[in-house]
C-alpha positions, 0 to 999 in steps of 0.5 A: 581271668580276662585278657586285660587282667592276663596282660596286666599279670604278665607285666607284673610277672616280667617286671615290664612296663607297658612301653617295654612290652610295646617295644618288644611287640613292635606296637604302639604304647597306646595299643598296650594301654588299650589291651590292659584297660580292656578297650581292645584285645590282641588277636591273630598274629598279635596274640601269637607274638604275645604268647611267643614273647611271654612263653605262655600259651595263647589260651592263657590270655583267653582265660584258660589258666588251668595247668599254667605255672607262672614264674615269680617276678624276679626268678630269672634274676635270682640265679647264681650267674647270668651268661651273655653270648657274643653276637655273630656279627661284629659292628664297627664304631668307625667306617663300618665293616661286615667282614668278621674275619678281619677281627680277633674275638675278644670274648665268646661269652661273659658271665655276670652276677645277676644284680650287676647284670640287672644294672647293665640291662635294666628290667629287660629279660636277660635272654633278650640281651647279647654282647658285642665288641666295639671297634673303632673310635667314631663313638668316643668318648661314649664308646671306646674301642674294645668296649663290651656292648650290651644290646637288646636284640628284640629292638630290630626297628627304629625305636626313637633316637638312640645308639643302634647296631645296624647294617646299611648297604653291606656295612655294619655300624654302631652309631646314633640314629636320629630321625629328622623329617623323612630322613634318618641321620647317622651321627658319631660322638667323635667330632672327627667323623661327619654325620650322614643320612639315610633317605626315606627311599633307602630305608629298605636297605637299613637293617637294625640288628639291635639297640645298644643298652650300655657299654663296659670298658674292656681295656688291654694292658700290654707288658713287654 
């Protein structure tokens, strides 16, 4: 089996699109398209990263398939339940914070039906997803205080306009990021919060932890 056929088989096995594989590896979608068409092949660190992400040995992508067992495309989704762990950092939908001690852990993990979990995270592997608790109202009404956030922890770079969990100059946030020219603009969905920007010279201080996939309301009703 050629490298191109092996990568195509991997996409079918995982249920990934070429764009999804590109995002996970931090390469362009065109690079993956070239790999699957046989124009080029991943080598060196790219091949090592492909092996790490797929869980398959590098030799498998070089045509040595003997002794390698492939999982069924949706094997992971057929489990009775899926458990997501809470992130080690709590992000703020407000003025930002990096001090976890100021907050109460609402949940440490959550167990979901695989079908419902798939609706929340799409075709991403469940192992690539973590959850966090939103704090503050700067992203209201899109994200409300206390909502559970489902985050793709493999997206640790700016992957186009979207909502990200990130840290900047020691403060952590959940905000929309939009690239305008050489700047990254930080936007809140609540009009009471003003946008601000990160200049090109300051991008080294930007650490993207993950990209927000979806949120689930987590309301608390108090009695008495």
